[in-house]
C-alpha positions, 0 to 999 in steps of 0.5 A: 632309886627308880628316878633321880630326885630334883633338888629342892631347897629346905626353907625356913618355916613361915610365921603364923598368920592371924587370920589363917590356920597354922596347919591345913591337913589334906587327907583321909577322914574315916572311922577306925573300928579297932579290935584288941586282945584275944585271937586276932588272926581271922580264919575262913570256914565260918570259924568265929574268933573272940576278941577282948575289945572293940571300939569305934573311934576317929581314924584316917591318918589325915583326921588323926593328924589334925586331932594331934595338932589341935591337942598341941594347941595349933590352929588346924583345918582338915580337908577331906570327903565323907558321905552323908551316913552314920560314919560321916556324921560320927567323924564330923562330930568327933572332929568338931569336939576336938577343936578341928576346923571341919569347914573343909570336910565335904559331905558327898550324899552319893558316896559312902564314908570310908572305914578301916578295921584295925586288928591291933596288938601292942607292937603291930597292927593289921589294917583292912580298909573300905576306901569309900570317899577316902580318895575323893578329895581334889582341888575343886573341893578345897576352899582356896581361902584355906590354902592361901591363909595357911602356914603349912600344908600337910598331905596324909595317906598319899597313896590313897589320894587317887584324885588329889595326888596328880594335882599336888605338884602344882598345888605345892608349887603355888603354896610354896611360892606364897611362903607356906611350907609343905609336908607329906606322910605317904603311909602304906601303898596298897598296890605295892608299887611305891611310886604313883608320882610320889618321887616326882612330888618330892622336889616340892615337899619341905618335909617328907615323913615316911616310916622305916618300911615305907622309906625302904620300899620307896628307895629299894634300899634295905638299910633305914639310915641309907634310905633316909639319906637317899630320900634327902638327896634332893635337898628337902628335910626327911624324917623317918619314923622307926618304931621302937628304935625312935626316928631319923632326920636328915637335913642338909649336912645333918643326920640325927637319930633319936630314941623313943621314950619308954611308954607302956604301949597299948595300941600303936594306931596314930603313933606315926601321925603324932610323930609328924605333928610333934616334928612340925610343931617343934620346928615352928616353936624354934627347936633345932633339928635334934630337938624337933626329932626328940619332940616327934618321938615323944609325941608318937610314943605317948599316943600309944598309951591307950587304944585308938589313935586320938585318946592319948594324944599329948598336950604340950604340958604332957609331952615336955617332961618326956623330952629329957628321956630321949637321947639323940645322936648327931652323925654330923655332915653326910 
């Protein structure tokens, strides 16, 4: 590790409030233009390659996470920034249609909405992003009432939140003091530096949810299991998404690994966000660490059944039958 992690105690999850959301997501709100099939490897020299399919859909880890939570029946609000342009209007309309409270989505008429182009294969994808408003969220643009009434605060795409990231230790400290819980999905670091204050934030994070590649880079530890253990050394819960291998969860003295149910994958976009919501929803429904991890892997896998990150997101009725297809192994005390 590049610096010692200060101890953070894992805390019980807060009971829902009648007048507030179960989940407030702080993060990126931008469309994805997804290209699938055909020759997805671009080449300069004015060479034109043909692909089989293109679709414009809800994108941004924050927005996809919010949609996944709404699909599972949670009360969810999203805070982010979009421009007053076709992409921004598209995102607000689609989020409203999916039951996400968008009152916290700020419209900035002077800035363009971010957009991502995804070159998608069934087992992997390449991502090109024009940042636009993605990094413009900051505390001054967030309704304090949403934060005060929320059961849980989740931050998506930490490394893209250039204005919000330095403010998160103070924000997380305040919301945890009021009884709410917190989580972070870092997503990829485009600078490839893998810090930017994130390690200093971890003592204030109840659940940290990187994927395997991110965990390895954050810790400079090559083995995924060892990386998860290193990240959990401070005392919080660490849940690592490990693709087709499933996932790993470390909490206190427990180390759990779960497999991924077999699904005919079409597109992996949004699978990690579905995984995140599945784990959090499992804890709120009273599942233990292993059960929550099983639910997470099932939600992540089912999200891959169609192109884009939101169209195949499962409901409770859809995901529960898959839990029997997921095995877990408890490594016991660590």
